[in-house]
KOLTOR-652233 format. One record per residue (C-alpha): residue in one letter; residue number from 1; x, y, z. Coordinates in steps of 0.2 Angstrom, whole numbers, plus 2048, in hexadecimal, padded with zeros to 3 digits. Example, Ala and Ser with C-alpha at 12.3 -4.5 7.8 and 13.67 -1.06 7.14 Angstrom:
<badrens>
+----+-----+------+-------+-----+
! aa !   i ! east ! north !  up !
+----+-----+------+-------+-----+
!  a !   1 !  83E !   7EA ! 827 !
!  s !   2 !  844 !   7FB ! 824 !
+----+-----+------+-------+-----+
</badrens>
This chain:
<badrens>
+----+-----+------+-------+-----+
! aa !   i ! east ! north !  up !
+----+-----+------+-------+-----+
!  m !   1 !  5F0 !   8B7 ! 315 !
!  s !   2 !  5F5 !   8C9 ! 317 !
!  d !   3 !  5EB !   8D7 ! 30F !
!  n !   4 !  5F6 !   8E5 ! 307 !
!  r !   5 !  5E7 !   8EE ! 2FF !
!  i !   6 !  5E3 !   900 ! 303 !
!  g !   7 !  5D2 !   907 ! 2FD !
!  i !   8 !  5D1 !   919 ! 2F6 !
!  l !   9 !  5BF !   920 ! 2F7 !
!  f !  10 !  5BB !   92C ! 2E8 !
!  n !  11 !  5AB !   935 ! 2E3 !
!  a !  12 !  5A2 !   92F ! 2D4 !
!  n !  13 !  5A9 !   93C ! 2C8 !
!  l !  14 !  5BB !   938 ! 2CD !
!  l !  15 !  5B9 !   926 ! 2CB !
!  r !  16 !  5B2 !   928 ! 2BA !
!  g !  17 !  5C1 !   932 ! 2B6 !
!  l !  18 !  5CC !   925 ! 2BC !
!  i !  19 !  5C5 !   918 ! 2B0 !
!  r !  20 !  5C7 !   925 ! 2A2 !
!  g !  21 !  5D8 !   92A ! 2A7 !
!  k !  22 !  5D3 !   93C ! 2AA !
!  t !  23 !  5D4 !   93F ! 2BD !
!  k !  24 !  5D7 !   952 ! 2BB !
!  h !  25 !  5E0 !   958 ! 2CB !
!  e !  26 !  5E1 !   947 ! 2D3 !
!  a !  27 !  5F2 !   93F ! 2CE !
!  v !  28 !  5ED !   92D ! 2D0 !
!  s !  29 !  5FE !   927 ! 2C9 !
!  f !  30 !  606 !   92E ! 2D9 !
!  y !  31 !  5FB !   923 ! 2E4 !
!  e !  32 !  601 !   914 ! 2D9 !
!  e !  33 !  613 !   919 ! 2DA !
!  a !  34 !  612 !   91A ! 2ED !
!  a !  35 !  608 !   90A ! 2EE !
!  r !  36 !  617 !   901 ! 2E6 !
!  q !  37 !  623 !   909 ! 2F2 !
!  f !  38 !  619 !   903 ! 301 !
!  g !  39 !  614 !   8F2 ! 2FA !
!  v !  40 !  601 !   8F5 ! 2FA !
!  t !  41 !  5F4 !   8F5 ! 2ED !
!  p !  42 !  5E8 !   904 ! 2EB !
!  c !  43 !  5D6 !   900 ! 2E7 !
!  y !  44 !  5CA !   90E ! 2E1 !
!  f !  45 !  5B7 !   90E ! 2E5 !
!  r !  46 !  5A8 !   919 ! 2EA !
!  i !  47 !  59F !   917 ! 2FA !
!  e !  48 !  590 !   910 ! 2F0 !
!  d !  49 !  59B !   902 ! 2EA !
!  i !  50 !  59D !   8FB ! 2FB !
!  d !  51 !  592 !   8EC ! 301 !
!  i !  52 !  593 !   8EF ! 314 !
!  r !  53 !  589 !   8E0 ! 319 !
!  n !  54 !  595 !   8D4 ! 310 !
!  m !  55 !  5A4 !   8E0 ! 312 !
!  e !  56 !  5A8 !   8DF ! 300 !
!  v !  57 !  5AB !   8EC ! 2F2 !
!  s !  58 !  5AB !   8EE ! 2DF !
!  a !  59 !  5BC !   8F8 ! 2DD !
!  y !  60 !  5C7 !   8FD ! 2CF !
!  v !  61 !  5D9 !   8F7 ! 2D0 !
!  r !  62 !  5E7 !   8FA ! 2C4 !
!  g !  63 !  5EA !   8EC ! 2B6 !
!  r !  64 !  5F5 !   8EA ! 2A7 !
!  g !  65 !  5E8 !   8F3 ! 29C !
!  g !  66 !  5E2 !   900 ! 2A8 !
!  y !  67 !  5D6 !   8FF ! 2B7 !
!  v !  68 !  5CB !   8F0 ! 2B9 !
!  r !  69 !  5BC !   8EE ! 2C4 !
!  r !  70 !  5BC !   8E0 ! 2D0 !
!  r !  71 !  5B1 !   8DA ! 2DE !
!  m !  72 !  5BC !   8D7 ! 2EE !
!  p !  73 !  5BC !   8D7 ! 301 !
!  l !  74 !  5BB !   8E9 ! 307 !
!  p !  75 !  5CD !   8EF ! 30B !
!  r !  76 !  5CF !   8F2 ! 31E !
!  v !  77 !  5D8 !   902 ! 31B !
!  i !  78 !  5D0 !   910 ! 311 !
!  h !  79 !  5D6 !   922 ! 30C !
!  n !  80 !  5C7 !   92D ! 309 !
!  r !  81 !  5C8 !   939 ! 2FB !
!  a !  82 !  5B6 !   93C ! 2F9 !
!  i !  83 !  5AA !   94A ! 2FF !
!  y !  84 !  598 !   945 ! 304 !
!  f !  85 !  589 !   950 ! 305 !
!  r !  86 !  57B !   943 ! 308 !
!  s !  87 !  578 !   93B ! 319 !
!  a !  88 !  577 !   92A ! 311 !
!  a !  89 !  589 !   92B ! 30C !
!  h !  90 !  58E !   931 ! 31E !
!  a !  91 !  584 !   922 ! 325 !
!  r !  92 !  58E !   916 ! 31A !
!  v !  93 !  59E !   91E ! 320 !
!  r !  94 !  599 !   91C ! 332 !
!  a !  95 !  594 !   90A ! 32F !
!  l !  96 !  5A5 !   906 ! 328 !
!  v !  97 !  5AE !   90E ! 338 !
!  e !  98 !  5A2 !   903 ! 343 !
!  r !  99 !  5A8 !   8F4 ! 33A !
!  e ! 100 !  5BA !   8F9 ! 33F !
!  v ! 101 !  5C0 !   8FF ! 32D !
!  a ! 102 !  5CE !   90B ! 32F !
!  l ! 103 !  5C7 !   919 ! 325 !
!  f ! 104 !  5D2 !   928 ! 326 !
!  n ! 105 !  5CC !   93A ! 322 !
!  q ! 106 !  5BA !   933 ! 325 !
!  v ! 107 !  5B2 !   944 ! 322 !
!  n ! 108 !  5BB !   950 ! 315 !
!  r ! 109 !  5B0 !   95F ! 318 !
!  y ! 110 !  5AC !   968 ! 328 !
!  g ! 111 !  5A3 !   978 ! 32B !
!  k ! 112 !  5AF !   987 ! 32D !
!  i ! 113 !  5A7 !   98C ! 33D !
!  t ! 114 !  5A9 !   97A ! 344 !
!  i ! 115 !  5BC !   97B ! 340 !
!  h ! 116 !  5BD !   98D ! 347 !
!  e ! 117 !  5B5 !   987 ! 358 !
!  l ! 118 !  5C0 !   978 ! 359 !
!  l ! 119 !  5D0 !   983 ! 357 !
!  r ! 120 !  5C9 !   992 ! 362 !
!  t ! 121 !  5CA !   986 ! 371 !
!  d ! 122 !  5DD !   985 ! 36F !
!  r ! 123 !  5E6 !   993 ! 378 !
!  s ! 124 !  5F5 !   992 ! 36D !
!  i ! 125 !  5EB !   993 ! 35D !
!  a ! 126 !  5DD !   99F ! 362 !
!  p ! 127 !  5E8 !   9AF ! 35F !
!  h ! 128 !  5EB !   9A9 ! 34D !
!  l ! 129 !  5D8 !   9A8 ! 349 !
!  p ! 130 !  5CD !   9B6 ! 341 !
!  d ! 131 !  5BF !   9BD ! 34B !
!  t ! 132 !  5B0 !   9B2 ! 344 !
!  a ! 133 !  59E !   9B1 ! 346 !
!  i ! 134 !  58E !   9AA ! 33D !
!  a ! 135 !  589 !   9B8 ! 331 !
!  q ! 136 !  579 !   9BF ! 338 !
!  q ! 137 !  574 !   9D1 ! 338 !
!  d ! 138 !  579 !   9D5 ! 34A !
!  s ! 139 !  58A !   9CB ! 348 !
!  i ! 140 !  58E !   9D5 ! 338 !
!  t ! 141 !  58A !   9E5 ! 340 !
!  a ! 142 !  595 !   9E1 ! 34F !
!  m ! 143 !  5A3 !   9DC ! 344 !
!  m ! 144 !  5A1 !   9ED ! 33A !
!  d ! 145 !  5A3 !   9F6 ! 34B !
!  r ! 146 !  5B4 !   9ED ! 34E !
!  y ! 147 !  5BC !   9EC ! 33D !
!  d ! 148 !  5BF !   9F5 ! 32D !
!  a ! 149 !  5BF !   9E6 ! 322 !
!  l ! 150 !  5B5 !   9D6 ! 323 !
!  i ! 151 !  5B3 !   9C5 ! 319 !
!  l ! 152 !  5A2 !   9BC ! 316 !
!  k ! 153 !  5A4 !   9AA ! 312 !
!  p ! 154 !  599 !   99B ! 310 !
!  d ! 155 !  59B !   98F ! 31F !
!  n ! 156 !  59C !   980 ! 314 !
!  s ! 157 !  5A4 !   983 ! 303 !
!  s ! 158 !  5B5 !   983 ! 2FB !
!  i ! 159 !  5C0 !   98B ! 2EE !
!  g ! 160 !  5BB !   99C ! 2F3 !
!  r ! 161 !  5A9 !   99A ! 2ED !
!  g ! 162 !  59D !   9A7 ! 2F4 !
!  v ! 163 !  5AA !   9B1 ! 2FD !
!  m ! 164 !  5A7 !   9C4 ! 2FF !
!  k ! 165 !  5B1 !   9D3 ! 306 !
!  l ! 166 !  5AA !   9E1 ! 310 !
!  e ! 167 !  5B5 !   9F1 ! 313 !
!  r ! 168 !  5B2 !   A02 ! 31B !
!  v ! 169 !  5B4 !   A10 ! 30F !
!  r ! 170 !  5B2 !   A20 ! 319 !
!  t ! 171 !  5A0 !   A1F ! 320 !
!  r ! 172 !  59A !   A12 ! 314 !
!  w ! 173 !  59D !   9FF ! 312 !
!  r ! 174 !  5A3 !   9F8 ! 301 !
!  t ! 175 !  59E !   9E6 ! 2FD !
!  t ! 176 !  5A8 !   9DC ! 2F0 !
!  y ! 177 !  5A0 !   9CC ! 2EA !
!  l ! 178 !  59F !   9C1 ! 2DA !
!  a ! 179 !  58F !   9C2 ! 2D1 !
!  r ! 180 !  588 !   9BA ! 2C1 !
!  t ! 181 !  581 !   9C3 ! 2B2 !
!  s ! 182 !  572 !   9BD ! 2A8 !
!  n ! 183 !  57D !   9B2 ! 29D !
!  r ! 184 !  585 !   9AA ! 2AD !
!  v ! 185 !  596 !   9B3 ! 2AB !
!  r ! 186 !  59E !   9B7 ! 2BC !
!  h ! 187 !  5A4 !   9C8 ! 2C0 !
!  w ! 188 !  5A9 !   9D2 ! 2D0 !
!  r ! 189 !  59C !   9DE ! 2D6 !
!  i ! 190 !  59E !   9EC ! 2E2 !
!  a ! 191 !  590 !   9F4 ! 2EC !
!  e ! 192 !  590 !   A01 ! 2FA !
!  t ! 193 !  584 !   A02 ! 309 !
!  g ! 194 !  583 !   A0A ! 31A !
!  h ! 195 !  589 !   A03 ! 32A !
!  g ! 196 !  581 !   9F3 ! 32F !
!  s ! 197 !  579 !   9F0 ! 31E !
!  l ! 198 !  57D !   9E5 ! 30F !
!  p ! 199 !  577 !   9E5 ! 2FD !
!  w ! 200 !  567 !   9DB ! 2FA !
!  s ! 201 !  570 !   9CE ! 2F0 !
!  v ! 202 !  57C !   9CB ! 2FE !
!  m ! 203 !  56E !   9CA ! 30B !
!  s ! 204 !  565 !   9BD ! 300 !
!  k ! 205 !  575 !   9B2 ! 300 !
!  l ! 206 !  576 !   9B3 ! 313 !
!  a ! 207 !  564 !   9AE ! 314 !
!  n ! 208 !  566 !   99E ! 309 !
!  e ! 209 !  576 !   998 ! 310 !
!  t ! 210 !  580 !   998 ! 320 !
!  y ! 211 !  58E !   9A5 ! 31F !
!  l ! 212 !  59C !   9AA ! 32B !
!  v ! 213 !  5A1 !   9BC ! 32E !
!  q ! 214 !  5B4 !   9BE ! 332 !
!  q ! 215 !  5C0 !   9CB ! 335 !
!  l ! 216 !  5CA !   9CE ! 325 !
!  l ! 217 !  5DC !   9C7 ! 329 !
!  p ! 218 !  5EA !   9D3 ! 327 !
!  l ! 219 !  5F4 !   9C8 ! 31A !
!  a ! 220 !  605 !   9CC ! 314 !
!  t ! 221 !  606 !   9D1 ! 301 !
!  y ! 222 !  610 !   9CD ! 2F2 !
!  r ! 223 !  611 !   9DA ! 2E5 !
!  k ! 224 !  603 !   9E3 ! 2EE !
!  r ! 225 !  5F8 !   9D4 ! 2ED !
!  p ! 226 !  5F3 !   9C9 ! 2FD !
!  f ! 227 !  5F9 !   9B7 ! 2FE !
!  d ! 228 !  5F7 !   9A8 ! 309 !
!  l ! 229 !  5FE !   997 ! 30A !
!  r ! 230 !  5F8 !   985 ! 307 !
!  v ! 231 !  600 !   97A ! 313 !
!  s ! 232 !  5FE !   967 ! 311 !
!  v ! 233 !  5FF !   95F ! 322 !
!  q ! 234 !  5FE !   94C ! 322 !
!  r ! 235 !  601 !   93C ! 32C !
!  d ! 236 !  60F !   932 ! 325 !
!  g ! 237 !  614 !   920 ! 327 !
!  s ! 238 !  619 !   923 ! 339 !
!  g ! 239 !  607 !   929 ! 33C !
!  e ! 240 !  60E !   93A ! 342 !
!  w ! 241 !  608 !   94B ! 33A !
!  q ! 242 !  615 !   954 ! 32F !
!  v ! 243 !  615 !   962 ! 323 !
!  t ! 244 !  617 !   95B ! 312 !
!  g ! 245 !  618 !   96C ! 309 !
!  i ! 246 !  614 !   97E ! 309 !
!  v ! 247 !  60F !   988 ! 2F9 !
!  g ! 248 !  609 !   99A ! 2F7 !
!  k ! 249 !  5F9 !   9A1 ! 2EF !
!  v ! 250 !  5F8 !   9B3 ! 2E9 !
!  a ! 251 !  5E8 !   9BC ! 2E6 !
!  p ! 252 !  5E6 !   9C3 ! 2D4 !
!  p ! 253 !  5E7 !   9D6 ! 2D2 !
!  h ! 254 !  5D9 !   9E0 ! 2D9 !
!  t ! 255 !  5D1 !   9D2 ! 2E2 !
!  f ! 256 !  5D3 !   9CA ! 2F3 !
!  l ! 257 !  5D0 !   9B7 ! 2F0 !
!  t ! 258 !  5E0 !   9AC ! 2EF !
!  n ! 259 !  5D7 !   99C ! 2EA !
!  v ! 260 !  5DF !   995 ! 2DA !
!  a ! 261 !  5CD !   991 ! 2D4 !
!  q ! 262 !  5C9 !   9A4 ! 2D5 !
!  g ! 263 !  5D8 !   9A9 ! 2CC !
!  g ! 264 !  5E6 !   9A9 ! 2D9 !
!  k ! 265 !  5F7 !   9A5 ! 2D4 !
!  v ! 266 !  602 !   998 ! 2DC !
!  q ! 267 !  613 !   99E ! 2E1 !
!  r ! 268 !  622 !   996 ! 2EB !
!  f ! 269 !  621 !   99A ! 2FD !
!  e ! 270 !  634 !   99E ! 2FD !
!  d ! 271 !  631 !   9AB ! 2F0 !
!  l ! 272 !  623 !   9B3 ! 2F9 !
!  a ! 273 !  62D !   9B3 ! 309 !
!  a ! 274 !  63C !   9BB ! 302 !
!  a ! 275 !  631 !   9C9 ! 2FA !
!  a ! 276 !  625 !   9CC ! 309 !
!  f ! 277 !  630 !   9C9 ! 318 !
!  p ! 278 !  642 !   9CF ! 313 !
!  h ! 279 !  645 !   9D2 ! 326 !
!  l ! 280 !  641 !   9BF ! 32A !
!  s ! 281 !  64A !   9B0 ! 325 !
!  y ! 282 !  641 !   9A3 ! 31A !
!  a ! 283 !  646 !   995 ! 327 !
!  l ! 284 !  63E !   99F ! 335 !
!  l ! 285 !  62E !   9A2 ! 32C !
!  h ! 286 !  62C !   990 ! 325 !
!  q ! 287 !  62F !   98A ! 337 !
!  r ! 288 !  621 !   996 ! 33E !
!  v ! 289 !  614 !   990 ! 331 !
!  s ! 290 !  619 !   97E ! 332 !
!  e ! 291 !  618 !   97D ! 345 !
!  f ! 292 !  607 !   987 ! 345 !
!  s ! 293 !  600 !   97B ! 338 !
!  l ! 294 !  605 !   96C ! 342 !
!  r ! 295 !  5FD !   973 ! 351 !
!  v ! 296 !  5ED !   976 ! 347 !
!  a ! 297 !  5ED !   964 ! 340 !
!  c ! 298 !  5F0 !   95C ! 351 !
!  r ! 299 !  5E2 !   966 ! 359 !
!  l ! 300 !  5D6 !   961 ! 34C !
!  s ! 301 !  5DB !   94F ! 34C !
!  q ! 302 !  5D7 !   94F ! 35F !
!  v ! 303 !  5C4 !   951 ! 35A !
!  l ! 304 !  5C1 !   94C ! 348 !
!  p ! 305 !  5C1 !   93A ! 344 !
!  h ! 306 !  5D1 !   932 ! 33D !
!  l ! 307 !  5D7 !   942 ! 335 !
!  a ! 308 !  5E7 !   93F ! 32B !
!  d ! 309 !  5E9 !   94A ! 31C !
!  v ! 310 !  5E4 !   95D ! 31C !
!  g ! 311 !  5E8 !   96C ! 311 !
!  l ! 312 !  5E9 !   97C ! 31C !
!  d ! 313 !  5E7 !   98E ! 316 !
!  i ! 314 !  5F2 !   998 ! 320 !
!  g ! 315 !  5F5 !   9AB ! 31F !
!  v ! 316 !  604 !   9B4 ! 325 !
!  s ! 317 !  602 !   9C6 ! 32D !
!  p ! 318 !  60F !   9D3 ! 327 !
!  d ! 319 !  619 !   9D0 ! 337 !
!  g ! 320 !  61A !   9BD ! 333 !
!  m ! 321 !  60D !   9B6 ! 33E !
!  p ! 322 !  603 !   9A7 ! 337 !
!  l ! 323 !  5F1 !   9A9 ! 336 !
!  f ! 324 !  5E4 !   99C ! 334 !
!  i ! 325 !  5D8 !   99D ! 325 !
!  e ! 326 !  5D0 !   98C ! 323 !
!  c ! 327 !  5D2 !   97A ! 322 !
!  n ! 328 !  5CF !   96F ! 312 !
!  g ! 329 !  5CB !   95D ! 316 !
!  r ! 330 !  5CF !   957 ! 304 !
!  d ! 331 !  5DE !   961 ! 2FF !
!  q ! 332 !  5DF !   962 ! 2EC !
!  r ! 333 !  5F2 !   962 ! 2ED !
!  y ! 334 !  5F4 !   969 ! 2DB !
!  s ! 335 !  5FB !   979 ! 2E1 !
!  f ! 336 !  60C !   971 ! 2E3 !
!  r ! 337 !  60B !   96B ! 2D1 !
!  e ! 338 !  607 !   97D ! 2CC !
!  a ! 339 !  616 !   983 ! 2D6 !
!  n ! 340 !  621 !   976 ! 2CD !
!  e ! 341 !  624 !   96E ! 2DE !
!  i ! 342 !  622 !   95C ! 2D6 !
!  e ! 343 !  62A !   952 ! 2E4 !
!  t ! 344 !  620 !   95B ! 2F1 !
!  w ! 345 !  610 !   957 ! 2E7 !
!  k ! 346 !  615 !   945 ! 2E6 !
!  a ! 347 !  618 !   945 ! 2F9 !
!  t ! 348 !  606 !   94A ! 2FC !
!  y ! 349 !  601 !   93A ! 2F4 !
!  t ! 350 !  60E !   92F ! 2FB !
!  n ! 351 !  60A !   934 ! 30E !
!  p ! 352 !  5F8 !   92D ! 30E !
!  i ! 353 !  5FE !   91D ! 306 !
!  a ! 354 !  60C !   91C ! 313 !
!  y ! 355 !  600 !   91F ! 321 !
!  g ! 356 !  5F3 !   913 ! 31A !
!  s ! 357 !  601 !   906 ! 318 !
!  s ! 358 !  605 !   908 ! 32B !
!  l ! 359 !  5F3 !   905 ! 32F !
!  i ! 360 !  5F3 !   8F5 ! 325 !
!  h ! 361 !  602 !   8EF ! 32E !
!  q ! 362 !  5FA !   8F3 ! 33F !
!  h ! 363 !  5EA !   8EA ! 33A !
!  q ! 364 !  5F4 !   8DB ! 335 !
!  h ! 365 !  5FD !   8DA ! 346 !
!  r ! 366 !  5ED !   8DB ! 351 !
+----+-----+------+-------+-----+
</badrens>
């Protein structure tokens, strides 16, 4: 008897939202639509719901009146949409792989320095990377000697949390960072210090968490505001990498972060290209960004286990050169919805199901 089920791993809060019909940014209906197209049945569960010894799981499947929980044999193909911070969860993931479960996107969060070091070894990618080091007193001072503007960012974070900017202002250095008032309201704070030194509050952050110090990339601007691109790169039903879509993110006025969660605005890539690069054709710019993004995904997938679905943050220099910013192992995808690119948004859900379906067929024909 053939098994046409594909498992989808969620964190606990997202699974609770599934039951209540409130999954926020995750458009589960697109999974269901794609599953009908490819003749598979999605089953949703947490890593804790898996009985590894008996290879069974308590999972939710779509029924007539909503999602129903059922105990069933564990699907042999699983798409991971969860992020794990505890070693026990990572151990369970490894146990599944050892039992020959095809679990793609096994790990959805890697340290930024890990990704940087993997890409730095590729000669075709290295020129597109910012100068990067672990943020320590000597590395920060050395970077201050080389550049007029730097970024400090946590090694293991997302959505722009904790990112700070350093810039030379005559003989001083200005640090811009988010701080909280006594009533927990966040606001931008600016402090000036001498060469090689940082404000005490910034130093305390570096002491409590691993940070990177990076050259501030020379990003192209839109209406005098820097922007970058979210590039969805996924394996499709053929198993090959392809670019599903590209959308822009523009920093708010007077700030430097493009993250939507930090106030960045989503903008169509075509509109940004026309405004920022009137001397370049959109087709050429799209090709440059796409080819570079595919190169990055292919390089990462040579080392990272069963990588199949990433969201890359790619900058573009004023002369049209793609610049790598970071890799998101669990792409939230909703930027395409915000840009009203609904078909692309749907495609970001269709491709993982198509890829999972191809893995199911491979498993059946072993």
